[in-house]
N, C-alpha and C positions, 0 to 999 in steps of 0.2 A: 342757216349753219352756225353752230355754236364754236367755241374755242377748240373744243376737243376734236370737232370734225375739221377744222382748219389743219390742227396739228396732225392728225392722221393722215390727210391729203399731202401735207408737206413731207412728211415721213415717207410716205410711198413715191412721191415724185423724187425726192433726196436719193431714194434706194435704186431707182430706175436710172437716174444720171450716174450714180455711183458705178452701178453695173455696166454702163455704156461706156464709162472712162476707163474701167478696168479692162473690158474688152478691147478698145482701142488701144491700150498699152499692150495687151498681150498680142494682139493679132494683126493691129496694123503698122505700129511703129515697133521694129525690132531693135532699134539703138537706144541711147540713153534718153531719148524723148519718151520711150514706152513706160521707164521706170517712173518717170515723172506722172505721166497720166495714171499710172497705177496708184501711187500714193495719194493724189489728189481724189481718186475714187475711194480709196480707204478713208480719207479724211471726211468724205461726203457720208459714208456710212457712219462715223463717228458722230457727225452732227445728227444724222437721222436717230441716231440711237438717244442722244439728248431730247430731241423732240419727243420721242415715243416716252421717254421717262418724265416729260413734262405733262403728259397727258394726264388729266384728272386732278392735277395739283394747281392748275392756274384758274 
């Protein structure tokens, strides 16, 4: 596995974790904690976007 493959796997895993966190925030926790889970999930999307942008540049 080269660097681009590792970044692609990291991007995919972070998208899955982000979706899981947003799902937890939307369906499991209806109180204030749900907003926290959803915002952390959006943060995971932002980091995955950075990883995807780094593919091919490192």
